[in-house]
C-alpha positions, 0 to 999 in steps of 0.5 A: 850048307853044311847042319851047323851053319844052316842052323847059324844062318835061321836065328840069324834070319829070326833075329832079324825079323824080330828086330825088324817086327819090333821097328815096324811095329813101332812105325805103324805107331808112329804119330797115334796117339794111344787110345782114350781109356786104354792101356798106359805106352809102354817103354821097350828096347829092341834086342828082347824081339830079336832074342826071341826071334833067334830062338824060334828060327834055331828052333825052327831049323834044329827041327828040320823045317822045310824051306817053305815054312821057314820062309812062312814062319818068317814073315810071321817071327817079324808080324808077332814082333810087330805086333806085340811093338804095337799094341805095347806103344799104341795100344793097337795091333793093326791088321797087316800084323795080323790077318796077312800072315794069318792070310798067308798061313791059310793059304800055305796050308790050303795049297796042299790041301790042309785045312788044319789050320782054317780050322784052327782059327775059326774056333780059337777065334769065336771064344775070343770074338764072343769076348770082344762083343762082350767086353764092346772092344773094352776088354778084348779088342778085335786086334786080340782075336785077329791075332789068336785066330793066327795063333790057331792056324800055327799051332791047332786049338789044342795047343794054343788053347793050353798057350793063351790060358797062360798068355791069360794067366800072365797078364792077370799077374802082371797087372795084379803087380804091377798095380793095373787091374783097374784099368786096361792091360796090353794082351797083345804082346802076351798072345805074340809070346806065347804063340812064339814059345809054342812055336820053341817048345813044341818043335824042340821036345 
């Protein structure tokens, strides 16, 4: 299989992963009312999720990721899209979309005696957990903590810290623009996009 075909197939599969993830996030929120005082539901289409997924797949293929990593990151792409979609729909980040892929990433690293994913997850999760404790889950939810841990496992401490700082700035800027500083903001989509962007950009440069 030549490189061009491999790259095209990676883009196609990851685009499908983004679309399926968004659909799964909606399904997980079906019939579930948003939390009282939580973020307002936001309507969205699935094609932007597919487009972001395609970008991730193309970047990974061009970088020459081995098949095992591609398979793991395909699952991660489904989870990131699902997490963003669920948070937009009902203000929740289901454990199956955060803890599930986190365990997969850490286990894959441990299988080759690479403990960096586990350490990255732990170090990145700590400040988010402190924020969740201080805010009692209102300013920072525990779903955000788990999603941040996934980002730490995937990106490492340095890249995840930079990505999440940019995500926080983007969330604050959007809140100011929409005059919603007095109500909670669904932070999960910003975390998911920052992880996806880092997975793409780090491999391109």
